[in-house]
C-alpha positions, -999 to +999 in steps of 0.1 A: -341+128+139-341+092+148-357+066+174-330+079+198-339+116+200-346+125+233-386+121+240-384+162+243-370+166+211-398+143+197-425+165+209-407+197+202-405+181+158-441+167+164-456+197+170-436+218+139-449+194+121-481+197+131-484+233+129-469+234+096-494+210+081-522+226+096-509+261+081-503+246+048-540+233+052-557+262+061-534+282+029-550+251+006-580+257+024-584+298+013-574+281-020-601+259-023-628+285-007-614+309-036-625+286-060-656+275-049-665+310-040-670+305-003-667+329+022-665+311+056-676+342+077-708+346+050-714+310+056-714+304+089-745+333+093-767+313+063-799+298+077-797+260+078-817+256+047-791+275+025-761+258+044-774+223+036-768+235-001-735+243+009-728+209+020-712+195-007-682+222-006-683+221+030-670+185+030-640+194+009-631+215+036-634+192+061-619+167+048-585+188+037-584+200+074-589+164+089-558+157+066-538+183+073-541+184+106-530+150+122-527+123+094-498+138+075-480+151+100-482+114+118-469+101+084-441+125+083-428+118+123-434+081+116-411+082+083-384+109+097-386+089+126-385+056+115-382+055+077-395+023+058-413+010+090-434+036+099-459+004+102-439-007+131-437+022+144-476+026+153-475-011+161-495-021+133-473-037+109-491-068+118-531-081+114-544-085+153-569-118+164-601-112+146-618-117+162-611-089+186-633-064+159-665-076+168-659-073+201-645-036+199-679-028+181-695-039+211-675-021+236-678+011+216-715+008+216-723-009+248-705+030+257-732+053+248-754+054+275-726+062+300-710+085+274-743+110+269-744+106+307-709+122+306-719+151+282-750+158+307-725+163+332-703+183+312-730+206+306-736+213+342-707+227+349-705+261+351-681+280+327-678+311+307-699+318+284-673+322+253-661+287+261-695+273+249-700+292+223-661+284+210-672+251+209-710+252+191-694+277+166-691+249+140-724+227+150-745+247+119-722+237+094-718+201+110-751+197+108-753+208+072-722+184+063-742+151+081-775+161+054-773+128+032-799+124+003-778+091-019-752+068-008-726+086-021-729+115+002-735+087+031-697+070+017-680+103+015-694+113+053-677+081+065-641+090+040-638+123+055-656+120+087-648+082+105-618+069+081-593+096+078-599+111+116-598+077+126-562+066+113-548+102+114-564+109+151-550+072+163-516+073+152-510+107+163-520+107+200-518+061+209-491+057+182-472+081+196-480+107+223-495+076+241-464+050+235-438+071+239-450+087+269-454+050+286-418+048+280-408+071+305-435+068+331-467+042+342-484+033+312-517+037+331-509+076+333-496+075+302-531+063+282-551+091+307-524+120+296-525+109+257-565+109+264-569+141+278-549+161+253-570+138+227-601+155+241-588+191+242-573+197+211-613+190+198-616+223+213-655+211+224-658+216+263-697+198+267-678+168+251-649+167+271-656+139+293-669+122+270-642+125+247-615+117+271-632+085+284-636+071+248-597+080+239-589+060+269-612+032+263-591+033+226-557+039+241-564+007+267-574-016+231-542-003+222-519-013+254-537-050+255-539-052+215-507-043+211-519-030+181-529-001+167-551-010+139-575-021+169-580+014+181-586+027+145-612+005+144-628+017+182-621+051+167-637+048+133-669+024+147-672+056+172-676+078+144-690+060+120-722+049+144-727+088+143-727+091+107-748+059+097-772+071+125-780+108+109-786+090+076-807+062+084-822+074+112-826+111+105-863+120+108-860+104+147-833+117+156-831+156+167-818+181+140-784+190+163-756+163+165-747+172+199-781+176+209-779+145+240-816+122+246-824+123+278-805+094+295-825+070+327-800+061+355-801+023+352-794+033+307-762+043+329-751+013+350-762-014+324-740+006+301-710+007+328-718-033+339-716-044+300-685-022+290-661-034+320-676-069+312-668-064+278-634-048+281-626-076+303-634-096+282-611-087+256-584-084+283-583-121+287-588-127+251-552-104+242-533-121+274-543-154+263-525-144+231-497-130+246-497-163+269-492-188+241-470-166+217-446-171+249-447-203+257 
């Protein structure tokens, strides 16, 4: 396989890699569960306090799953397609403008009320009960993993919840899927198609719209900047915000990390206005830099 291979063949290869790596990761997870003495069916039914006692072992399993589902398949796909130029394939072989990083952080923060509002909309959409139960089946495990009492636990959670998924998922959904689709159709369609796929594969209906919006924002950040590290940073900021919030403000936050606080209409309007303004500013900065390069 090379860069000239048909797009359908490349996507089939990517899906096969994801499937093989996911199966391999599942087998390793079963082996790790045996070594650690964990039975996941029994763990799922444990009370919250006992579940929290298993959080150290559960983090190993989550980290293993995040590595094998997206990170490793993306790396292998890059090796097959670009050989030694994997970073070039991902548009991540250059250091982006440093001013973009604080701007991306602000964009992610200002979207929070908008994201909360979209989750409320999602929750109001009637769906079969099994859809909701399927998406919420792992919430007890996530709540347990987010229980942190030491800086070491914070660091591990930032690694397995923010850092590894940010790189692996952005490589897959923006660096590969969005980029490949944009070679065939309009870039805006490519961004939203990859955002929809990105949201769908998380199998959590109540967060579908919010995750799709985030995926689209990351897609535009990647497209305008021409550098995947910008989207990776935005993804990391989004996930790290949740982890840091649970660590520093766990007593003020709901016990369920998926529980959404009440959001007022004016907060949504302010969030939307500032998000659009910051995205426009980001676009202008990246466009002016591109114009300087062309000159």
